[in-house]
C-alpha positions as CSV (number, residue, x, y, z in Angstrom):
1,M,0.0,0.0,0.0
2,L,1.5,3.3,-1.1
3,P,1.6,6.3,1.3
4,T,-1.2,8.7,1.0
5,P,-0.7,12.3,-0.4
6,Q,0.5,14.9,2.1
7,R,-2.7,16.9,1.7
8,E,-4.6,14.2,3.6
9,I,-3.4,15.4,7.0
10,A,-5.5,18.5,6.7
11,M,-8.8,16.6,7.0
12,P,-11.2,17.3,9.9
13,S,-10.9,15.3,13.1
14,P,-12.5,11.9,12.9
15,P,-14.5,10.4,15.8
16,V,-12.3,9.6,18.8
17,L,-12.3,6.0,20.1
18,P,-11.0,5.2,23.6
19,S,-8.4,2.4,24.0
20,R,-6.7,0.5,26.8
21,I,-3.2,-1.1,27.1
22,D,-3.6,-4.8,26.8
23,R,0.0,-6.1,26.7
24,V,3.6,-4.8,26.7
25,Q,6.8,-6.4,25.5
26,V,10.0,-4.9,26.9
27,Y,13.2,-5.2,24.9
28,R,16.8,-4.5,25.7
29,R,16.0,-0.9,25.0
30,G,12.5,0.3,24.4
31,A,9.2,-1.6,24.4
32,T,6.2,-2.4,22.2
33,V,2.9,-1.4,23.6
34,V,-0.3,-3.1,22.3
35,R,-3.7,-1.4,22.8
36,T,-7.2,-2.7,22.1
37,A,-10.3,-0.7,21.2
38,E,-13.9,-1.6,20.5
39,L,-16.0,0.3,18.0
40,T,-19.7,-0.1,18.4
41,L,-21.7,0.9,15.4
42,E,-25.3,1.9,15.1
43,G,-25.1,3.1,11.5
44,A,-22.6,3.1,8.7
45,L,-18.9,2.3,9.2
46,P,-17.0,5.6,9.5
47,D,-14.2,6.2,7.0
48,E,-11.7,7.0,9.8
49,I,-11.5,6.7,13.5
50,E,-8.9,8.2,15.9
51,L,-7.2,6.4,18.8
52,A,-6.2,9.2,21.0
53,D,-4.4,9.9,24.3
54,L,-1.2,8.1,23.2
55,P,2.2,8.9,24.7
56,L,4.3,11.7,23.2
57,T,7.3,9.4,23.0
58,L,5.6,7.1,20.5
59,V,7.8,6.3,17.5
60,D,5.6,7.3,14.6
61,P,6.7,4.8,11.9
62,T,6.2,1.8,14.2
63,A,2.4,2.3,14.6
64,R,0.5,-0.8,13.3
65,V,-3.2,-1.4,13.4
66,R,-5.2,-4.6,12.6
67,V,-8.7,-5.8,13.0
68,L,-9.1,-8.6,15.6
69,A,-12.8,-9.4,15.4
70,V,-15.9,-8.2,13.6
71,E,-19.5,-8.9,14.5
72,P,-21.7,-10.2,12.9
73,A,-19.9,-13.0,11.2
74,G,-20.8,-11.9,7.6
75,A,-19.2,-8.5,7.9
76,E,-15.6,-7.7,6.9
77,V,-13.6,-4.7,8.0
78,V,-9.9,-4.1,7.3
79,A,-7.6,-1.3,8.5
80,A,-6.4,0.3,5.2
81,G,-3.9,2.7,6.7
82,V,-2.8,4.6,9.8
83,R,-1.1,7.9,10.4
84,V,0.2,9.4,13.6
85,G,-0.2,13.0,14.7
86,L,-0.6,15.2,17.7
87,W,-3.7,15.3,19.8
88,V,-4.8,17.8,22.5
89,R,-6.8,16.4,25.4
90,P,-10.2,18.1,25.3
91,G,-11.1,20.1,28.4
92,D,-14.0,22.2,29.7
93,P,-15.1,24.8,27.2
94,P,-13.5,28.2,28.0
95,P,-15.7,31.0,29.1
96,K,-17.0,33.1,26.3
97,A,-14.8,36.2,25.8
98,P,-16.6,39.6,25.7
99,E,-16.8,41.4,22.4
100,Q,-14.0,43.9,21.7
101,R,-16.7,46.5,21.0
102,E,-17.9,46.3,24.6
103,L,-14.4,47.1,25.8
104,E,-14.1,50.0,23.3
105,E,-17.4,51.5,24.5
106,V,-16.4,51.3,28.1
107,R,-13.0,53.0,27.3
108,L,-14.9,55.7,25.2
109,R,-17.2,56.5,28.1
110,L,-14.3,56.5,30.5
111,R,-12.4,59.0,28.3
112,G,-15.5,61.2,28.1
113,A,-16.0,61.2,31.9
114,R,-12.3,62.1,32.4
115,E,-12.6,65.0,29.9
116,Q,-15.7,66.3,31.7
117,L,-14.0,66.0,35.0
118,A,-11.1,68.0,33.7
119,V,-13.5,70.8,32.5
120,L,-15.2,70.9,35.9
121,E,-11.9,71.1,37.7
122,A,-11.0,74.1,35.5
123,E,-14.4,75.8,36.1
124,V,-14.1,75.3,39.9
125,A,-10.6,76.8,39.8
126,I,-11.9,79.8,37.9
127,L,-14.9,80.3,40.3
128,Q,-12.7,80.0,43.3
129,G,-10.5,82.8,41.8
130,V,-13.4,85.3,41.4
131,P,-12.9,88.2,43.9
132,V,-15.8,89.9,45.9
133,P,-15.1,93.7,46.2
134,E,-14.9,94.9,49.8
135,R,-16.8,97.9,51.2
136,P,-15.1,101.1,50.0
137,S,-13.5,103.3,52.7
138,G,-14.2,107.1,52.7
139,E,-12.0,110.1,52.8
140,E,-11.1,111.6,56.2
141,G,-13.4,114.4,57.1
142,K,-16.0,113.4,54.6
143,A,-19.2,111.3,54.7
144,P,-18.7,107.6,53.9
145,P,-19.5,106.6,50.3
146,A,-22.4,104.5,49.3
147,S,-21.8,100.7,49.6
148,P,-23.3,98.2,47.0
149,M,-24.2,95.6,49.7
150,A,-26.8,93.9,47.6
151,A,-24.5,93.5,44.6
152,R,-21.7,92.0,46.8
153,L,-24.2,89.5,48.3
154,Q,-25.5,88.5,44.9
155,L,-22.0,87.9,43.6
156,E,-21.0,85.8,46.6
157,Q,-24.2,83.8,46.3
158,F,-23.6,83.2,42.6
159,V,-20.0,82.0,43.1
160,D,-21.0,79.8,46.0
161,E,-23.9,78.1,44.2
162,A,-21.9,77.6,41.0
163,T,-19.0,76.1,42.9
164,R,-21.2,73.9,45.0
165,R,-23.0,72.7,41.9
166,R,-19.8,71.9,40.1
167,L,-18.4,70.1,43.1
168,T,-21.4,67.9,43.2
169,E,-21.0,67.1,39.5
170,R,-17.3,66.5,40.0
171,R,-18.1,64.0,42.8
172,A,-20.6,62.1,40.5
173,L,-18.1,62.1,37.6
174,R,-15.4,60.7,39.8
175,E,-17.7,58.0,41.0
176,Q,-18.6,57.2,37.4
177,A,-15.0,57.2,36.3
178,R,-14.1,54.8,39.1
179,E,-16.9,52.4,38.1
180,L,-15.8,52.6,34.4
181,E,-12.2,51.8,35.4
182,E,-13.4,48.8,37.4
183,A,-15.5,47.7,34.5
184,E,-12.5,48.0,32.1
185,A,-10.3,46.0,34.5
186,R,-13.0,43.3,34.7
187,I,-13.3,43.0,31.0
188,V,-9.6,42.9,30.4
189,E,-9.3,40.2,33.1
190,R,-12.1,38.2,31.5
191,I,-10.3,38.5,28.1
192,A,-7.0,37.3,29.6
193,A,-8.8,34.4,31.5
194,S,-10.6,33.4,28.3
195,S,-7.3,33.4,26.4
196,S,-5.4,31.4,29.0
197,A,-8.3,28.9,29.4
198,A,-8.2,28.1,25.7
199,E,-4.4,27.8,25.7
200,V,-2.9,24.3,25.4
201,H,-0.5,23.4,28.2
202,L,2.4,21.0,27.7
203,P,1.0,18.1,29.8
204,E,-2.1,18.1,27.5
205,L,-0.1,17.4,24.4
206,K,-0.4,13.8,23.3
207,K,-0.3,11.7,20.1
208,S,-3.0,9.9,18.3
209,A,-3.4,7.4,15.5
210,V,-5.9,8.0,12.8
211,V,-7.0,4.7,11.3
212,R,-8.7,4.4,7.9
213,L,-11.3,1.6,7.7
214,K,-12.8,-0.2,4.8
215,G,-15.8,-2.5,5.0
216,A,-17.4,-5.2,2.9
217,G,-20.2,-7.7,3.2
218,A,-22.9,-7.2,5.8
219,A,-23.0,-4.1,8.0
220,A,-20.7,-4.3,10.9
221,R,-22.0,-3.8,14.4
222,K,-18.9,-4.3,16.5
223,V,-15.3,-4.0,15.5
224,T,-12.3,-4.8,17.7
225,L,-9.1,-3.1,16.8
226,E,-5.5,-3.6,17.9
227,L,-2.9,-0.8,17.9
228,S,0.8,-1.5,18.5
229,Y,3.7,1.0,18.7
230,V,7.2,1.2,20.0
231,V,8.3,3.6,22.7
232,P,11.8,4.3,24.0
233,G,12.6,4.7,27.6
234,A,12.3,1.1,28.9
235,R,14.8,-1.4,30.1
236,W,14.9,-4.5,32.3
237,A,17.3,-6.8,34.2
238,P,16.7,-10.4,35.3
239,A,16.3,-11.4,39.0
240,Y,15.3,-14.7,40.8
241,Q,14.1,-16.2,44.0
242,C,15.1,-19.9,44.7
243,K,13.1,-21.7,47.3
244,L,14.3,-25.1,48.6
245,S,12.9,-27.6,51.1
246,R,15.0,-28.6,54.1
247,D,16.3,-31.8,52.6
248,G,16.8,-30.2,49.1
249,S,14.5,-32.7,47.4
250,K,12.0,-30.0,46.2
251,A,12.8,-26.6,44.7
252,E,11.0,-23.7,43.1
253,I,12.5,-20.9,41.0
254,Q,10.6,-17.7,40.9
255,L,11.4,-15.7,37.8
256,R,11.5,-12.0,38.5
257,A,12.7,-8.8,36.7
258,W,13.7,-5.3,37.5
259,I,11.9,-3.0,35.1
260,A,12.2,0.7,34.6
261,Q,10.1,2.7,32.1
262,R,9.4,6.4,31.4
263,S,7.3,6.1,28.3
264,G,4.8,8.7,29.3
265,E,2.1,6.4,30.4
266,D,1.5,3.8,33.3
267,W,1.2,0.2,32.5
268,R,-1.6,-1.1,34.7
269,G,-3.1,-4.6,34.5
270,V,-1.2,-5.5,31.4
271,S,0.3,-8.8,30.1
272,L,4.1,-8.6,30.2
273,K,6.7,-10.2,28.0
274,L,10.5,-9.5,28.4
275,S,12.8,-10.0,25.4
276,T,16.6,-9.9,24.9
277,A,16.1,-8.7,21.3
278,S,16.1,-5.1,19.9
279,P,12.8,-4.0,18.5
280,L,14.0,-2.3,15.2
281,R,17.4,-3.8,14.6
282,F,17.6,-5.5,11.2
283,S,18.4,-9.2,11.2
284,E,18.8,-11.6,8.4
285,L,18.2,-15.3,8.7
286,P,21.1,-17.5,7.7
287,E,20.8,-19.2,4.3
288,L,21.1,-23.0,4.7
289,S,22.6,-24.9,1.9
290,A,20.4,-27.8,0.6
291,I,21.8,-31.3,0.2
292,K,20.3,-32.9,-2.8
293,I,20.7,-36.5,-4.0
294,G,20.6,-36.9,-7.8
295,R,21.7,-35.2,-10.8
296,A,23.3,-31.8,-10.3
297,Q,21.2,-28.8,-11.2
298,P,22.4,-25.3,-12.2
299,P,22.3,-22.9,-9.2
300,A,19.3,-20.6,-9.2
301,K,19.9,-17.0,-9.9
302,K,19.5,-14.8,-6.9
303,P,17.3,-11.7,-7.3
304,G,19.5,-8.6,-7.5
305,F,18.9,-4.9,-7.3
306,R,17.0,-3.5,-10.2
307,P,17.0,0.3,-10.7
308,P,13.6,2.0,-11.2
309,P,12.5,2.4,-14.8
310,Q,13.4,5.5,-16.7
311,G,10.8,7.9,-18.0
312,G,8.4,7.9,-15.1
313,D,6.7,11.0,-16.5
314,V,5.1,8.8,-19.2
315,L,2.8,7.4,-16.5
316,F,1.2,10.8,-16.1
317,R,0.9,11.6,-19.8
318,D,-2.8,10.7,-20.0
319,F,-3.5,12.8,-16.9
320,D,-1.7,15.8,-18.4
321,R,-3.4,15.5,-21.8
322,E,-6.9,15.1,-20.3
323,L,-6.3,18.0,-17.9
324,R,-5.2,20.2,-20.7
325,K,-8.2,19.4,-22.8
326,A,-10.5,19.9,-19.9
327,T,-8.9,23.3,-19.2
328,E,-9.2,24.3,-22.9
329,A,-12.9,23.4,-22.9
330,L,-13.6,25.9,-20.1
331,P,-15.0,29.3,-21.1
332,P,-12.7,32.2,-20.7
333,P,-12.6,33.6,-17.2
334,R,-14.6,36.7,-16.5
335,S,-12.7,39.9,-16.7
336,W,-11.4,41.3,-13.5
337,H,-10.3,44.8,-12.8
338,A,-8.0,45.9,-10.1
339,P,-9.7,47.8,-7.3
340,A,-9.3,51.5,-7.1
341,F,-7.8,51.3,-3.6
342,E,-4.0,51.0,-3.3
343,E,-4.2,49.3,0.0
344,E,-6.6,46.6,-0.9
345,P,-5.9,43.3,1.1
346,E,-4.8,40.4,-0.9
347,P,-7.5,37.7,-1.6
348,P,-7.2,34.7,0.6
349,P,-5.6,31.6,-0.8
350,L,-7.9,29.0,-2.2
351,P,-8.7,26.5,0.6
352,E,-7.5,23.0,0.4
353,P,-11.0,21.3,-0.1
354,R,-11.7,23.8,-2.9
355,R,-8.5,22.8,-4.7
356,D,-9.5,19.2,-4.4
357,Q,-12.8,20.1,-6.0
358,V,-10.8,21.6,-8.9
359,H,-8.8,18.4,-9.5
360,A,-11.9,16.2,-9.1
361,K,-13.8,18.3,-11.6
362,A,-10.8,18.2,-14.0
363,K,-10.7,14.4,-13.8
364,K,-14.4,14.2,-14.3
365,L,-14.3,16.5,-17.4
366,G,-11.2,14.7,-18.7
367,G,-13.1,11.4,-18.6
368,R,-16.0,13.1,-20.4
369,A,-13.6,14.5,-23.0
370,R,-12.3,11.0,-23.7
371,A,-15.9,9.8,-24.2
372,L,-16.5,12.7,-26.7
373,R,-13.8,11.2,-28.9
374,E,-15.7,7.9,-28.9
375,E,-19.2,9.3,-29.3
376,P,-18.9,12.5,-31.3
377,A,-22.7,12.8,-31.6
378,A,-24.3,16.1,-30.6
379,E,-26.5,14.3,-28.1
380,A,-23.5,12.7,-26.4
381,R,-21.8,16.1,-26.2
382,E,-24.7,17.7,-24.6
383,E,-25.0,14.8,-22.1
384,L,-21.4,14.5,-21.2
385,F,-20.4,18.2,-21.0
386,D,-22.9,20.9,-19.9
387,D,-22.6,24.6,-19.3
388,A,-23.1,24.1,-15.5
389,D,-19.9,22.0,-15.2
390,A,-18.0,24.5,-17.4
391,A,-19.1,27.5,-15.4
392,E,-18.4,25.8,-12.1
393,L,-14.9,24.7,-13.2
394,G,-14.3,28.1,-14.7
395,D,-15.1,29.8,-11.4
396,M,-12.8,27.5,-9.5
397,E,-10.0,28.0,-12.0
398,M,-10.4,31.8,-11.7
399,E,-10.2,31.6,-7.9
400,R,-7.2,29.4,-8.3
401,S,-5.5,31.9,-10.6
402,M,-6.3,34.8,-8.2
403,A,-4.8,33.0,-5.2
404,P,-1.3,34.1,-4.2
405,P,1.6,31.8,-5.0
406,P,2.3,29.3,-2.3
407,S,5.3,30.0,0.0
408,P,8.3,27.8,-0.4
409,R,8.1,24.8,1.9
410,S,10.6,24.5,4.6
411,P,12.8,21.4,4.6
412,A,11.3,18.5,6.3
413,P,12.8,18.2,9.8
414,A,14.3,14.8,10.6
415,A,12.2,12.5,12.8
416,S,14.6,11.8,15.5
417,M,12.4,9.2,17.1
418,V,12.9,7.0,14.0
419,M,16.7,7.1,14.1
420,D,16.9,7.1,17.8
421,S,20.1,5.3,18.9
422,I,18.3,3.5,21.7
423,V,15.5,2.0,19.5
424,L,17.9,1.0,16.7
425,G,20.3,-0.6,19.2
426,R,23.2,1.7,18.3
427,S,25.7,3.3,20.5
428,A,25.8,7.0,20.8
429,P,28.9,7.6,18.7
430,A,27.6,5.2,16.0
431,A,24.3,7.0,15.9
432,K,26.0,10.4,15.7
433,A,28.2,9.2,12.9
434,A,25.2,7.9,11.0
435,R,23.4,11.1,11.2
436,G,26.3,13.0,9.7
437,P,28.2,16.1,10.8
438,T,25.1,18.3,10.8
439,G,23.2,16.1,13.2
440,G,20.4,15.2,10.7
441,A,19.4,11.8,9.5
442,S,21.5,10.4,6.7
443,V,20.0,9.6,3.3
444,D,20.2,5.9,3.9
445,E,18.4,6.2,7.2
446,A,15.7,8.6,5.9
447,L,14.8,6.3,3.1
448,G,15.2,3.1,5.2
449,I,12.4,0.8,6.0
450,Y,11.8,2.4,9.4
451,A,11.2,5.8,7.8
452,Y,8.9,4.5,5.0
453,P,5.7,5.5,6.8
454,L,7.1,9.0,7.0
455,L,7.2,9.3,3.2
456,R,4.4,10.7,1.1
457,L,3.4,10.4,-2.6
458,P,2.7,13.8,-4.1
459,S,-0.4,14.2,-6.2
460,A,-0.3,14.1,-10.0
461,D,-0.6,17.9,-10.3
462,Q,2.6,18.5,-8.4
463,L,5.0,18.5,-11.4
464,G,8.2,18.8,-9.3
465,G,7.8,15.7,-7.2
466,R,5.1,13.5,-8.5
467,G,5.8,9.8,-9.0
468,R,8.4,9.9,-6.2
469,L,8.2,9.4,-2.5
470,V,9.2,12.5,-0.6
471,P,9.9,13.0,3.1
472,M,7.0,14.3,5.1
473,D,7.4,17.7,6.8
474,V,7.0,16.5,10.4
475,R,6.7,20.0,11.8
476,E,4.0,20.9,9.4
477,H,2.2,17.6,10.0
478,Y,2.3,18.1,13.8
479,Q,1.1,21.7,13.5
480,A,-1.8,20.7,11.3
481,T,-2.9,17.9,13.6
482,A,-2.6,19.9,16.7
483,A,-4.5,22.8,15.2
484,R,-7.6,20.7,14.9
485,A,-8.5,21.4,18.6
486,G,-8.8,25.1,17.8
487,R,-6.7,26.1,20.9
488,P,-3.5,28.2,20.7
489,L,-0.1,26.6,21.5
490,R,2.4,28.9,23.1
491,F,5.4,26.5,22.8
492,D,7.3,24.9,20.0
493,I,5.9,21.5,19.1
494,M,9.1,19.9,18.0
495,S,10.9,21.0,21.2
496,A,8.1,19.5,23.3
497,V,8.5,16.1,21.4
498,A,12.3,16.2,21.7
499,S,12.0,17.0,25.4
500,A,9.7,14.0,26.0
501,E,12.2,11.8,24.1
502,D,15.1,13.1,26.2
503,E,13.2,12.5,29.4
504,A,12.4,8.9,28.2
505,R,16.1,8.3,27.4
506,G,16.9,9.3,31.0
507,V,16.0,5.8,32.0
508,L,19.3,4.6,30.6
509,D,21.2,6.7,33.2
510,V,19.3,5.2,36.2
511,A,21.6,3.0,38.3
512,L,20.8,-0.8,38.4
513,P,19.9,-2.5,41.6
514,D,22.7,-4.3,43.5
515,G,23.9,-7.3,41.6
516,A,21.6,-6.8,38.6
517,V,22.9,-7.2,35.1
518,D,21.3,-5.1,32.3
519,A,19.7,-7.1,29.5
520,D,21.7,-5.1,27.0
521,D,24.9,-6.3,28.6
522,I,24.1,-10.0,28.1
523,S,25.7,-11.3,25.0
524,S,24.1,-14.2,23.2
525,H,23.8,-15.6,19.7
526,F,20.1,-16.0,20.2
527,D,17.3,-14.0,21.6
528,F,14.7,-15.2,24.1
529,A,11.4,-14.0,25.5
530,Y,10.1,-14.5,29.0
531,E,6.4,-14.1,29.6
532,A,4.7,-13.3,32.9
533,D,2.0,-15.6,34.1
534,G,-0.5,-12.8,35.2
535,T,-1.0,-9.1,34.7
536,V,1.4,-6.6,36.2
537,E,1.5,-2.9,37.0
538,I,4.5,-0.7,36.2
539,V,4.5,3.0,36.9
540,G,6.2,5.2,34.4
541,D,8.3,7.1,36.9
542,G,11.7,6.0,35.5
543,G,12.7,4.0,38.6
544,F,13.3,0.2,38.8
545,H,10.3,-1.9,40.0
546,S,10.6,-5.6,41.0
547,V,8.0,-7.7,39.0
548,A,7.3,-11.4,39.5
549,L,6.9,-13.3,36.3
550,G,5.9,-16.6,37.7
551,D,7.0,-19.7,39.8
552,R,8.5,-22.8,38.2
553,A,8.9,-26.1,40.0
554,C,12.1,-27.9,39.1
555,E,14.0,-31.0,39.9
556,A,16.5,-30.7,42.7
557,R,18.9,-32.7,44.8
558,M,21.2,-31.8,47.6
559,R,24.9,-32.7,47.3
560,Y,27.8,-32.1,49.7
561,V,31.3,-31.2,48.8
562,A,34.4,-31.4,51.1
563,V,38.0,-30.7,50.5
564,P,39.6,-32.0,53.7
565,R,43.1,-31.3,52.4
566,E,42.3,-27.5,52.6
567,E,39.4,-27.3,55.1
568,A,37.5,-29.6,57.4
569,S,34.1,-28.1,56.7
570,V,31.5,-29.7,54.5
571,Y,29.5,-27.4,52.1
572,R,26.0,-27.8,50.8
573,V,25.4,-27.5,47.1
574,A,21.8,-27.6,45.7
575,M,21.7,-29.0,42.2
576,L,18.7,-27.5,40.3
577,M,17.5,-28.2,36.8
578,N,16.5,-25.2,34.6
579,P,12.7,-25.6,34.4
580,I,12.1,-23.4,31.4
581,P,13.0,-24.0,27.7
582,A,15.1,-20.8,27.7
583,P,18.3,-20.0,29.5
584,L,18.4,-18.4,32.9
585,L,20.2,-15.2,32.4
586,P,22.8,-13.9,34.9
587,G,21.3,-11.9,37.8
588,P,20.8,-11.7,41.6
589,A,19.0,-14.6,43.3
590,E,17.6,-14.7,46.8
591,V,17.9,-18.2,48.3
592,Y,15.4,-19.5,50.8
593,V,15.7,-22.9,52.6
594,G,12.7,-24.2,54.5
595,G,11.1,-20.8,54.2
596,E,14.0,-19.0,55.8
597,Y,16.2,-16.5,54.0
598,V,19.8,-17.9,53.6
599,L,21.7,-15.6,51.3
600,T,21.7,-13.6,48.1
601,T,24.0,-14.8,45.3
602,R,24.5,-14.1,41.6
603,L,23.4,-16.7,39.2
604,P,25.5,-17.4,36.1
605,T,24.0,-18.1,32.7
606,V,22.3,-21.5,32.8
607,P,21.4,-23.0,29.4
608,A,18.0,-24.5,28.7
609,R,17.5,-27.7,30.6
610,G,20.9,-27.1,32.1
611,E,22.0,-27.7,35.7
612,L,22.3,-24.9,38.3
613,K,24.6,-25.2,41.3
614,L,23.7,-23.2,44.4
615,G,26.2,-23.0,47.3
616,L,24.3,-22.9,50.6
617,G,27.1,-22.7,53.1
618,A,28.6,-25.2,55.6
619,E,26.7,-28.2,56.9
620,Q,27.5,-28.7,60.6
621,A,25.8,-32.2,60.8
622,I,28.4,-33.8,58.6
623,K,32.0,-34.3,59.8
624,V,35.1,-35.1,57.8
625,A,38.5,-35.9,59.2
626,R,41.7,-36.5,57.2
627,N,44.8,-38.4,58.5
628,T,48.0,-39.1,56.6
629,R,51.0,-41.4,57.1
630,F,54.4,-41.2,55.4
631,T,57.1,-43.9,55.0
632,E,60.4,-43.7,53.0
633,A,62.2,-46.9,51.7
634,R,65.2,-47.6,49.5
635,S,64.9,-50.2,46.8
636,G,68.2,-52.3,46.5
637,E,71.7,-51.6,47.5
638,K,73.1,-50.9,44.0
639,V,74.8,-47.7,43.1
640,V,71.7,-46.7,41.1
641,A,69.0,-47.2,43.6
642,M,65.5,-45.7,44.0
643,A,63.9,-44.1,47.0
644,E,60.2,-44.8,47.4
645,L,58.1,-42.1,49.2
646,V,54.9,-43.8,50.3
647,H,51.9,-41.6,51.3
648,D,48.8,-43.0,52.9
649,V,45.6,-40.8,53.1
650,D,42.7,-41.8,55.3
651,I,39.5,-39.8,55.3
652,D,36.6,-40.5,57.7
653,V,33.1,-39.2,56.8
654,V,30.3,-39.2,59.5
655,N,26.7,-38.4,58.6
656,H,24.6,-37.1,61.6
657,L,21.6,-36.1,59.4
658,E,18.3,-38.0,59.4
659,R,18.6,-38.9,55.7
660,D,21.0,-40.4,53.3
661,I,23.5,-38.1,51.6
662,E,25.6,-37.9,48.5
663,I,29.0,-36.4,49.3
664,E,31.9,-35.5,47.0
665,V,35.3,-35.5,48.6
666,R,38.1,-33.9,46.6
667,E,41.8,-34.8,46.9
668,R,45.0,-34.1,45.0
669,V,48.1,-36.0,44.2
670,P,51.5,-34.6,43.2
671,V,52.3,-34.1,39.5
672,P,55.9,-34.1,38.4
673,A,57.2,-31.2,36.5
674,P,58.1,-31.7,32.8
675,G,61.5,-33.3,32.5
676,A,61.8,-34.1,36.3
677,E,63.3,-37.5,37.2
678,V,60.3,-38.3,39.4
679,V,57.6,-41.0,39.1
680,V,54.3,-40.9,40.9
681,E,52.2,-44.1,41.1
682,E,48.8,-44.6,42.6
683,L,48.8,-47.9,44.6
684,Q,45.6,-48.6,46.5
685,V,42.4,-46.4,46.4
686,T,39.3,-47.5,48.3
687,P,36.7,-46.9,47.0
688,P,38.0,-45.9,43.5
689,W,38.2,-42.3,42.7
690,Q,38.0,-40.3,39.4
691,P,40.1,-37.6,37.9
692,Y,38.9,-34.1,38.6
693,D,40.2,-31.0,36.7
694,Q,37.9,-28.3,38.1
695,Q,36.9,-27.2,34.7
696,E,33.4,-26.0,35.7
697,R,35.0,-23.3,37.7
698,G,37.3,-22.1,34.9
699,Q,40.4,-22.9,37.0
700,I,42.1,-26.0,35.6
701,I,44.2,-28.0,38.1
702,E,46.4,-31.0,37.6
703,G,46.4,-34.1,39.8
704,G,42.9,-33.6,41.0
705,R,40.9,-36.6,42.2
706,R,37.5,-37.0,43.8
707,W,35.3,-39.6,45.5
708,E,31.5,-39.6,45.1
709,V,30.0,-41.8,47.8
710,K,26.7,-42.2,49.5
711,V,26.5,-42.3,53.3
712,G,23.4,-43.5,55.1
713,K,21.8,-41.5,57.9
714,G,23.7,-41.8,61.1
715,A,26.4,-43.8,59.3
716,A,30.1,-43.4,58.7
717,D,32.4,-44.2,55.8
718,K,36.2,-44.4,55.4
719,L,38.1,-43.4,52.2
720,R,41.6,-44.6,51.7
721,A,44.3,-43.8,49.1
722,R,48.0,-44.7,48.8
723,Y,50.4,-43.3,46.3
724,V,54.2,-43.5,46.0
725,V,56.7,-41.0,44.7
726,K,59.8,-42.6,43.3
727,I,63.1,-40.7,42.9
728,Y,66.8,-41.5,42.7
729,A,68.2,-42.4,46.1
730,Q,70.7,-39.6,46.0
731,N,68.1,-37.0,45.1
732,E,65.5,-35.2,47.3
733,L,62.3,-33.4,46.4
734,V,62.2,-29.6,46.5
735,G,60.5,-28.7,49.8
736,G,61.0,-32.1,51.4
737,N,60.2,-35.7,50.5
738,R,57.0,-35.6,52.7
739,R,54.2,-34.4,50.5
740,E,51.4,-34.7,53.2
741,A,51.3,-32.7,56.4
């Protein structure tokens, strides 16, 4: 299935379908999350549905969708495609913002009140400056002049009343201005609150998968979908608990794991599987040569690389011809005169759905033009091509010609989650080298199989890139999908996605628990998976959590090992058989005997159906004593005579347990150096012993011997060995002839 054209991402939001995490598979680095969703239908099957609320760290090209079940039985539904974009969690609708006109009216009234207040202040100041003439004083020796008492009183009364009236108006205007200022502040606050309520915050930013559905047969009533995707920021390390009975005849191994994940979501009640593989690392199966009996046949030719055919534009020749004919059949566009204004705004660009209508109409008319050549009758021409179609297409073409030229597209940013060094299983230097000196993805990686879902096939009318897959502009795609919510984003989308990826990669820096071995540090030629018996819960906080995978009963037996030459203690060793068809990986193991904690040890790698040895410390109920005797004799009285150094070793084993035991007693005899004139002979050994080279410990020794005997409960046994060292009589061994203390 070829990728869809890039214009498809601008479609409206399809109905959102809730989903839940069903199972998770954790790899060395990263994990695959599988979600299930149920679509219940009462009418027709929608063309697309959206699975939302996915983590921001989702690796886009790894999204896969399939249909698990369809009801009723006669209905068929398939998932024809999936594309991943951004999704904003819907919240409560923001409060409705007041109109800007209301704010302008309040500010206009406030400005008028302040102007009137300034006029009143000026009038009050003028009135307060009006003087009242005093009573005139007469000349000395003459009668006092006439005094205009009534006029002065009238003037004082006029000034006082005018001032008092204006002070009252000023007080009312000040109160009105205060109320208008408060109303303005409330409106501004409501506008700011409405803007902030509609704004998208970083925790609300998620991803979603839009699934295209196609149905056939009967009408579907219930469809179960499964969505899987890869997320970085997950790792695990093996751990165990070994539980043994007192006598060591029964044992149980509990498989556990330390798991840390910061994928952006919690895994609650999910089925868990742990794998030693890498999710996106390319592997090729070995080619096994066939062995045939009969006449030799010539070797089959292997398919090789074949370059794409030349002249790909020929495929679009019919489209171009029919489009040209359909365009020529259109009536000339109506005349259009430039407006008289110099500052007329540019006409808006033709919307995307409108352009699609142009192409659809052109294809339709192109098909009708082809039919015209086959049926040139006038009746056919009238039926196939009418004036309504021509007028409609002419209007759309005129709108298209009036639209401003599109701005040059920015280069498609590299999708870092595809080439992530953690997901691809590469080291940091190797990933940096693959991305090149500029830090972007290399050509091989961008066109690799992991980036294939990020490629788009341009439409036939795009002459510059049609017929070739081109990288998708991830930033433009994310912005288009996030804009569907109709809420503003005040942060950079790509920076938010990169920050989420960096936070997920921080899991790699978390220190492992004591004794744990990271699954990425375990080398093997094969990969294995370990599945949990029940559901688990793992919080995505980035810390390690201990998870039990299940208990496995296994065959067990208790053996005892003693090396009396070095130490008189007898040690318990539990022999357990690996109960699973996969190897037990190295990791810490808590050992319990009879329900009591004994110790914590570190298990080595145990192959499938292999044997595991657990040391449980000293056994005080079994005693071992070692006694030696030494004699030296000369063989003959000749000049060349031999000295025989005879050593006798006696070992007593006493079993005070209430059960029979199997004990291994290890011993060692001298080994001559190469070229030395020394002969060592074993004379009598009761019971017989076997050579022992200590190969299982990786420390090879020479001259090792061991007894494997059974001792009944409360019984004792004696082990005897005699060996002789022969040297020339005139020689002596370095360090003394006596080899046993």
